ZATIVO-666500 format. One record per residue (C-alpha): residue number from 1; residue in one letter; y, z, x. Coordinates in steps of 0.1 Angstrom, whole numbers. Layout:
! ZATIVO-666500
+-------+------+-------+-------+-------+
! vexlo ! lodo !     Y !     Z !     X !
+-------+------+-------+-------+-------+
!   NUM !    a !     Y !     Z !     X !
...
+-------+------+-------+-------+-------+
END
This chain:
! ZATIVO-666500
+-------+------+-------+-------+-------+
! vexlo ! lodo !     Y !     Z !     X !
+-------+------+-------+-------+-------+
!     1 !    m !     0 !     0 !     0 !
!     2 !    n !    34 !   -10 !    13 !
!     3 !    r !    60 !    18 !    14 !
!     4 !    i !    95 !     8 !     4 !
!     5 !    i !   126 !    28 !    10 !
!     6 !    t !   156 !    25 !   -13 !
!     7 !    y !   190 !    40 !   -10 !
!     8 !    a !   216 !    54 !   -35 !
!     9 !    i !   251 !    68 !   -33 !
!    10 !    n !   258 !    99 !   -55 !
!    11 !    e !   290 !    91 !   -73 !
!    12 !    e !   299 !   128 !   -76 !
!    13 !    d !   301 !   135 !   -39 !
!    14 !    g !   294 !   103 !   -20 !
!    15 !    i !   262 !   115 !    -3 !
!    16 !    v !   235 !    90 !     4 !
!    17 !    v !   200 !    97 !    -9 !
!    18 !    s !   168 !    77 !    -3 !
!    19 !    r !   136 !    72 !   -23 !
!    20 !    v !   101 !    64 !   -12 !
!    21 !    g !    76 !    62 !   -41 !
!    22 !    s !    78 !    92 !   -63 !
!    23 !    e !    98 !   113 !   -38 !
!    24 !    i !   135 !   115 !   -30 !
!    25 !    a !   153 !   127 !     2 !
!    26 !    w !   185 !   146 !    -7 !
!    27 !    p !   210 !   159 !    20 !
!    28 !    v !   215 !   196 !    16 !
!    29 !    l !   245 !   213 !    32 !
!    30 !    q !   236 !   238 !    59 !
!    31 !    y !   258 !   267 !    49 !
!    32 !    e !   248 !   290 !    77 !
!    33 !    k !   262 !   265 !   103 !
!    34 !    l !   297 !   263 !    87 !
!    35 !    g !   321 !   278 !   111 !
!    36 !    e !   294 !   288 !   135 !
!    37 !    g !   309 !   307 !   164 !
!    38 !    g !   343 !   307 !   146 !
!    39 !    d !   347 !   269 !   150 !
!    40 !    f !   356 !   255 !   116 !
!    41 !    t !   367 !   221 !   131 !
!    42 !    k !   331 !   208 !   133 !
!    43 !    p !   320 !   185 !   105 !
!    44 !    a !   296 !   200 !    80 !
!    45 !    e !   259 !   195 !    88 !
!    46 !    y !   233 !   183 !    62 !
!    47 !    a !   195 !   183 !    64 !
!    48 !    l !   174 !   160 !    44 !
!    49 !    e !   150 !   177 !    20 !
!    50 !    k !   122 !   159 !     2 !
!    51 !    m !   116 !   166 !   -35 !
!    52 !    p !    98 !   149 !   -64 !
!    53 !    v !   119 !   123 !   -83 !
!    54 !    t !   112 !   143 !  -114 !
!    55 !    s !   132 !   172 !  -101 !
!    56 !    i !   164 !   152 !  -106 !
!    57 !    d !   180 !   158 !  -140 !
!    58 !    g !   191 !   128 !  -161 !
!    59 !    r !   228 !   133 !  -156 !
!    60 !    t !   224 !   134 !  -118 !
!    61 !    w !   201 !   104 !  -119 !
!    62 !    q !   227 !    84 !  -139 !
!    63 !    g !   253 !    93 !  -112 !
!    64 !    l !   233 !    75 !   -85 !
!    65 !    t !   243 !    39 !   -76 !
!    66 !    w !   214 !    21 !   -60 !
!    67 !    t !   225 !    -2 !   -32 !
!    68 !    k !   215 !   -18 !     1 !
!    69 !    k !   250 !   -15 !    15 !
!    70 !    i !   246 !    16 !    36 !
!    71 !    p !   256 !    18 !    73 !
!    72 !    v !   227 !    11 !    96 !
!    73 !    e !   231 !    45 !   114 !
!    74 !    l !   228 !    63 !    81 !
!    75 !    k !   198 !    42 !    71 !
!    76 !    n !   181 !    51 !   104 !
!    77 !    r !   185 !    88 !    97 !
!    78 !    h !   167 !    84 !    64 !
!    79 !    r !   142 !    60 !    80 !
!    80 !    a !   133 !    86 !   107 !
!    81 !    f !   129 !   113 !    80 !
!    82 !    w !   104 !    91 !    61 !
!    83 !    g !    86 !    80 !    93 !
!    84 !    f !    99 !    44 !    92 !
!    85 !    k !   108 !    25 !   124 !
!    86 !    p !   146 !    23 !   130 !
!    87 !    l !   166 !    -8 !   123 !
!    88 !    p !   185 !   -24 !   152 !
!    89 !    v !   220 !   -10 !   152 !
!    90 !    h !   235 !   -44 !   153 !
!    91 !    a !   219 !   -53 !   120 !
!    92 !    r !   242 !   -59 !    90 !
!    93 !    a !   246 !   -31 !    64 !
!    94 !    s !   230 !   -51 !    37 !
+-------+------+-------+-------+-------+
END
């Protein structure tokens, strides 16, 4: 069976999620790292967490815009999470 990865942008906050089969990878803010060492200038860190697609409520699901137009660097983070080979960085964001 071929595994296919698809990407969506959450309209509410702009985060990118990915789906493979019946599971979805959702970036979760790492609260404990905010302002670590008193440095609040560092960007927020997110870790991908895998969950069943059925755990997403209808309102949230409707707020997802499925697209191929995601930057390659971001696609590669999701691809690594799912165990896919990375795309070449010079590839188009299509």
